[in-house]
C-alpha positions, 0 to 999 in steps of 0.5 A: 574064469571068464576070458579077458577081452581088449577093446582097441580104439581103431580111430587114428589119434587126432591129437595135433603134435607141435611142429618142431624144427629138424635137428641135425647130426654128423655122420663121418666116413672113417679111414680106420676105427669108429666115430664113437670117439669123436664128440661132435658125432654124438651131438644134436645140432639145432640148425644146419649152420651149427652142424656145418661149424662142427664139421670144421672141428671134426675134420681136425681128426686125421681119421675122418675122410668125409662127413655128411649131415643127416636129420635126427629123424627115424630113419635119418634123412640125408641133407648134404655132404660137407667137403674139407 
């Protein structure tokens, strides 16, 4: 049997990726429990204005103490705190 050899391409990928606008997510700080029952935390928002509008709905839940908006990157980046 002959050994299997792999040739790796050492040149970085030069394929340009289209620049997409950042998506946003809501991250709540809860009084008790988890935020998995709040539907607004599962959504991706295309604009910061849409995320801010969803914050108003999320604050109707009494368990939510504070909310902040992050980008939908890996890792997420902080955008802003949104107070009641």
